[in-house]
N, C-alpha and C positions, 0 to 999 in steps of 0.2 A: 332551257332556262336553268340558271344557277340555283343550287339548293342551299339557300342562305337562311339561317335561323332568324326569326323575328322576335325581338324582345320588347315587351311593352314597358315604357318608362313615362307614363303620362304625368308623373310628378315633375318632369322636366318641361312641361308644355309651355310655361311662361318663358323659358329660356331660349326658345326658338322664335321669339318675337322681340322687337326693339323696345317694348314698353319699360323693362327694368332699367335701360340705359338712360332714360330721360331724367332720372333723379341722381345719377352717379357723377361725382366730380370728374372732370376732364372728358369722360365718355359723352356727357351731355352737350359738349361744345358743338358737335354736329352729329346728327343721327340720320341714317338712311332708312328708308322703308324696307321691310323684309330682312332686317338685320337679326342676328341672334345676340344673346347677351354675354357679358363677361363671365357670368356664373357657369355657362356651358363650357367656355374655354378652360376655366379653372378646374371644373370637374373632370374634363378629359385629361388635362395635365396631371392631375392627382391620380386618376385611374391608370394612366400609362406610366406613372413614375418618372416624369420628365424633370430634368434639372438644368443647372447652368452649363453643363457640358453638351446639352442637346441644342437643336436648332429647328424652329418651327417655320414652315412656309404657309403663306396665305396668298394664292395666285389671284384671288378676287378680293382685294383688300377693302373695298368699300370705304366706310368712314373709319376704319382702323381698329375695330373691336378686338380682333385676334391679337394684333400687335400690342395694343395697350394692355390687354389682359395678360399677355405673356410677360410684359414688362413688370406688371404688378406681382407676378410670381417669380421674377428673376430669370426667366428662360429666354434666351436670344430668339429673335424672330425677324423674318424678312417678308415684305408684302409687295405685290405688284397690282396694278390696275391700269386699264386703258384710259380712264377718265382723269384729266388733270385736276378736277375738283376733288375726286376721291383721294388722289395722291396728296394734294394740299392738306385736306382734313386729317388724313392719317399721319402725315409728317409733323404737323403742328402738335398733334396729341402726344407723340412719343419723343418730341424734342426735349433737350435739356436746357433749362433757362436759368439765367442769373436774375433773380427776382428784383433786386435793387436796380440793375441796369434796365430791365424791362419797365419798371415803374417810372424811372427817369425818362425813358423814351416816350412813354405814354404822356407824361406831363408836358413834354415838348410838343408832341403831336396834337394833343387836345387843344393847345393854344392856337393851332393853325386851322382848326376846323371852324370856319367862319361862314355861317349861312348867308351873310350879306354879299358874299362873293360867288354864290352859287346861282348861276343862270341856266340857260339851256346848255345841253351837252355840245361840246365842240367837235367830237368825233362822230362819224357816221355809223351808228349802231344798227343791227338788223331790226326789222319791223317788230318782232316779238318783244324785244327789249324796250323799244320806244313806246309801245302800247302799254307794256306792263309797268313801266316807270315813267309816266308822262311828265312833260314840261321840266320844271326846275328840279324835280325829283331825280331824274337821270343825271342832270348836271351836278347835283349834290353827290351822287355816288361816284361820278367820274372825277370830280375834284378831290374827294376823299381818297380814292385809290391813287390818284396822282401824288397827293401829299405823302402817302405811305411810300410810294416808289422813290420819292426824293429824300427820304429820311437818311441821315448819316448813321445807319444802324446795320447790324448784320442781317443777312438774308433770312436767318431763322427768326429774328425779331420782326422783320417786315412781314414774313408769312403769318406770324401770330396775329398781327393787326389786320391783314387781308382777310383771314378767316373770320375774325370778329365782325368785320363789315359785312361779309357775305351771309353770316347767320341772321342778319336783320332783313334780308331781301324778302322772305315770305311774309313778314309783317307789313311791308309797304307795297309789294307787288300786286297789281290787279289781275295777274294770272296766278291762280292758286292750284297747287297739286291736289287732286282728289283721286286716290288710287294710282292708276297708271296714266292719268290724263291731266291736262290743264283746263281749268274752268275760269271764265272771266267773271269778276265780281266788282261791285262799286266800293270804293274806299275813300275816306275823307282825309287820310293821313297826308301830311305835307312835308316838304323838304326841310322846313325849319325844325321839325321834331327828330330828324335823323341823328343830329348830334347827341341828343339825349339817349336815343336808342343804342347808338354805338358805345357811348360812355357806360351804359348799364351792362352791355355785353362784356366789354373789356374789364371792368371792375369785377364782375363775377368770375371771369377767367383767371384774373390775378389772384383772387381769393382761393380758387381751386388749386393753383400752383402752390400757394403758401401752405395749404392744408395737406397736400399730397406728400407722401413719404416714399418716393420712387427711387430706384437705383439711377445713378447719373452716368452710366457708361454708354458708349456708342454701339450698342448691340442690337438696336431696333431701328430698322430702316425700311424705306419704301420708295419705289420709283415706277415710272410708266413702263409697262411691258405687257405683252399679250400672253395669256395663259396657255395658248396653243403653241407658243414658241418661247420658252423661258430662257433667260440669258445665263443660267447657272450651269456649272460643271456637273458631271455625273456624280451621284452619291453625296450631295451636299447636305441633305436634310434628314433628320431623324423622325419628323412628324409633319403632318399637314392638317390644318383645321381651317375650313373654308366653307363658303356657300356660293355655288355658281348661281347666276340669275335663274329664276324659275321660268318655265316655258308658259308664261301667263300673258304674253303680248304687251307687257309693260316696257315702254321705251324710255330709258332714263335720260337719254339726250333730250327728250321732250320734257320730262318731269323737272329736270334741272336745267332746262334750256335758257332761262333768264340768267342764272348764275354763270353758266358756261360762256354765254355770249357777252355778258357784261365784263368778265374778268379774264377770260382765257382764249376763246376761239371766235373767229368770224363765222358767218353762215356756212360757207363752203367747208371749213374745217369741222364744224359741228356735224354737217351732213356726212362727211367722210368717217367721222367717229361713229355715227349711227350705222352706217353700212358695215363697218368693221367690227362692231360689237358682237358678242356671243349671240347665236341665232335663237334668241328667246322671244323675238318679236318679228312680225312679218316683213319689216323694212330692212332687216339685216341682210347683207349680201357680202359676207366677209371673203377676203383673200386668205386662203388657208394653206398651210403646208400640205404636202401629199400624205394621205392617210394610208400608210402601208399596213396591210394585214387586217383592215377593217371589213367586216361583213355585217350587213343589216340583221339584227337579231330577229328570229322568227316571230316572237311576240310583237315586235315593232312593225313588222311587215303586215301582220293581221290588223293591228290598230290603224295603220295608215289606210288600208283598204276600206275599213269600216267608216272612217271619218270621210274619206273621199266619196263614199256612197251617200252619206247623210248631209255633208256640209255644202253650202253654197259658195263658201269662200275657199278656193283651192290654195290660197296662200297658207292656210293653217296646216295641212299635211306637209307642205314644203318646209314650213317653219319647224315642225316637229322632227322631220327627217334631218334637217340641218342642225337642230339642237343636239341630237345624239351623236352626230358626226363630230361636232365641236367637243362634246363630252369625251369622246374617244381620244381626240387629239390632246385634250387637256390631261386626261388620265395617263396617256402614254408619256407625256412630259413629266408628270408626277412620278411615274415609275422610274423614269430615267434619272431624275435629280435626287431621288430618295436613296438612303442607305438600305442595305438588307435588314429586314426586321422592322422597318419604319412603320409607324401607325398613320393611317389616313382617315379623316372624318369629313364627310361632305353632308351639309344640311341641305336637303332637297324637299320639294313639295310636289306631290302627285297632282295631276290636272285632269280636266274633263272637257271634251269638245264634242258637241252634238250628241251628248249623252254617252259618249264612248270614253271610258276611263283610260288614262295614260299613266301607267304605273312607273313613274320616274325612278323611284328608289330601286325597284327590282331590275329595271333596264340598266340603271347606272351600275349596279352590282355586276350584272352580266358583262357589260362593256368594260368595266374595270378589270375583270379577269382576262378578257381578250387583250387588254392593253398591258398586261404583265403584272397585275396585282392579284390577290385572292380575297374573297369576301369573308370577313370574320363574322359579321352579323348586321342586321338592320335593327336600329332602335326606333321604334314607333313612339313618338312623343306627343303628337297632337293630331286631332281630326277636325278639319275645317269644312264648313258647309259650302256647297256650290253656290254660284251666283244666283240672284233672284230670278234672272231670266232663265238660267238652266233649270232651277228648281221648279219654275212654273211649267216648263215643258216636259221635264224628265223625272220630277220628284226629288226628294231630298236624298242626296248621295254624298256623304262626307268623304273628303279626300284626305289621305294620310300625309302628314309631314314627318319625315324620318331623318335619322342620321345614318348614312351608309358608312359602315366601318370596314375599311380594307386594310390589308397588310402587304408589304413587299416581302416576298419569300427569299 
């Protein structure tokens, strides 16, 4: 096991949650669960002394917090994600806009949003989407997205309006995300109120752009890519700030299934994305690069044996083993694309299965050293209670959320 100092910074505990983002201009346009906040990114940039000559990587871009926070500090940044929804949200947040043009495009688009023309959907959507947005509601979304696609505007401007539309889905959808799952609820919201909801979102986003004082250079970008096989050349980055998915069984292709299959993917494409995602949930079965030099850490071997002895679901130990294999491949890529001396910060959460603690932060530090980095420290920022089910069977055992700080030597 790596001897890595643990530093307590519980004053940062709110910064490893998405709560602060919900009141922040532009950040609040789209917020993913289990995000960290812009304050965390700003603090690390300041602590590491990063500036405009540096370049930050986020290989799990999510909704773009690292990229936008880096833009707020004037530090160039690049992000990648497998999810087209994540890429859209991130790209829209860091784009440069001509506010007058955008307002003019909105004036034209808003005149085309006519509820009288919204009937049933013309396309054949997957069952989840049809149930979540029944009847004329699905037709309203389809018609609105078609109007956006037909706009005589730039792709950046069309993306802005696409995201505004998708942010309204949780308000209207009968499938509601609760933690890592979807739950079916009754709602009385109708297609005729969609225009008002979209107008509210667009107007709020336009106000945020007007109030923001951000640099307008093209130094912040994002695109689809796999963190286990990054498209960058060796030695590209001077820092990494990211948060891999936690090994908590949450499948984000299900949590965001309505949005994904409404605007991006069909059922088969969504399933392929589910299989290829980081092995943080039991249904993942990714095609991976070959893991040269990887050996299962001794602590992990012990954890897997204990869970296998206690758990009725053998998918869980397979998931945990696959998770750390993916972590190794990701950190190996991070080591490759980083410059000597680069700083690396990974926000991770420890887990528990069948009463067996999985020390994700310590294992990540050890695997990082195997992958070509060295551990600077673990910053313990928050302690989360275990689930009600786990607490009932095994008692209260808080799990640590940490920032694993690594360096490239």
